[in-house]
Residue, then its C-alpha position, 0 to 999 in steps of 0.5 A: x243869740x247872745x251879745x255882751x256889753x261891758x258898759x255899766x247902766x243903760x249903755x250896757x243894756x242890749x236889745x235884740x231885733x230882726x234886721x233882715x227877715x222875710x215876710x214868710x219867716x216873720x210869720x214863723x219866728x219870734x225874737x225876744x227883744x230882751x233875751x235874744x231867744x228865738x222861738x217858733x210861732x208855728x210848726x216848720x214845714x219843710x216841704x214849703x222851705x227847707x231852709x231859713x236865713x235871718x239876720x239879728x241886730x243887737x243894739x246897746x243903750x248908746x246906739x252901737x250895734x252889731x249883727x249876726x246871721x242865723x240859718 
Protein backbone atom coordinates (compact mmCIF):
# COMPACT_ATOMS: atom_id res chain seq x y z
CA UNK A 1 0.00 0.00 0.00
CA UNK A 2 1.11 3.58 -0.52
CA UNK A 3 0.16 6.83 1.20
CA UNK A 4 1.61 10.28 0.63
CA UNK A 5 1.75 13.37 2.81
CA UNK A 6 2.86 16.75 1.43
CA UNK A 7 4.01 18.03 4.85
CA UNK A 8 7.75 18.45 5.34
CA UNK A 9 9.88 16.85 8.04
CA UNK A 10 8.49 14.45 10.63
CA UNK A 11 4.87 15.44 9.91
CA UNK A 12 5.29 14.15 6.36
CA UNK A 13 6.77 10.80 7.40
CA UNK A 14 4.18 8.02 6.95
CA UNK A 15 4.25 4.75 8.91
CA UNK A 16 2.06 1.74 8.20
CA UNK A 17 0.41 -0.79 10.50
CA UNK A 18 -2.37 -3.33 10.45
CA UNK A 19 -5.45 -1.79 12.02
CA UNK A 20 -7.65 -4.85 11.62
CA UNK A 21 -6.33 -8.35 10.98
CA UNK A 22 -7.39 -11.79 12.16
CA UNK A 23 -5.04 -13.87 14.26
CA UNK A 24 -4.83 -16.40 11.41
CA UNK A 25 -3.93 -13.72 8.85
CA UNK A 26 -1.34 -12.16 11.21
CA UNK A 27 0.62 -15.42 10.98
CA UNK A 28 0.62 -15.27 7.16
CA UNK A 29 1.04 -11.60 6.20
CA UNK A 30 3.82 -9.17 7.15
CA UNK A 31 3.53 -5.40 6.69
CA UNK A 32 6.69 -3.30 6.43
CA UNK A 33 5.96 -0.25 8.61
CA UNK A 34 8.23 2.01 6.53
CA UNK A 35 7.35 1.02 2.95
CA UNK A 36 3.80 -0.35 3.24
CA UNK A 37 4.85 -3.53 1.44
CA UNK A 38 2.80 -6.59 2.35
CA UNK A 39 4.61 -9.92 2.02
CA UNK A 40 3.84 -13.54 2.84
CA UNK A 41 5.56 -15.18 5.81
CA UNK A 42 4.44 -18.61 4.56
CA UNK A 43 2.62 -20.12 1.61
CA UNK A 44 -1.11 -19.61 1.22
CA UNK A 45 -3.35 -22.64 1.67
CA UNK A 46 -6.52 -22.09 -0.32
CA UNK A 47 -8.10 -25.16 1.25
CA UNK A 48 -7.83 -23.44 4.65
CA UNK A 49 -9.12 -20.09 3.40
CA UNK A 50 -9.79 -18.76 -0.10
CA UNK A 51 -9.85 -15.06 0.87
CA UNK A 52 -8.35 -12.69 3.41
CA UNK A 53 -9.41 -9.17 4.40
CA UNK A 54 -6.88 -6.83 6.01
CA UNK A 55 -7.20 -3.22 7.10
CA UNK A 56 -4.02 -1.14 6.84
CA UNK A 57 -3.55 2.19 8.59
CA UNK A 58 -1.18 4.92 7.38
CA UNK A 59 -0.25 7.48 10.06
CA UNK A 60 1.87 10.59 9.63
CA UNK A 61 4.18 12.15 12.21
CA UNK A 62 1.49 14.67 13.17
CA UNK A 63 -0.92 11.94 14.28
CA UNK A 64 -3.28 12.05 11.28
CA UNK A 65 -4.25 8.72 9.75
CA UNK A 66 -6.33 6.97 7.14
CA UNK A 67 -7.12 3.35 6.41
CA UNK A 68 -7.41 1.10 3.38
CA UNK A 69 -8.96 -2.35 3.00
CA UNK A 70 -6.88 -5.00 1.28
CA UNK A 71 -8.57 -8.16 0.06
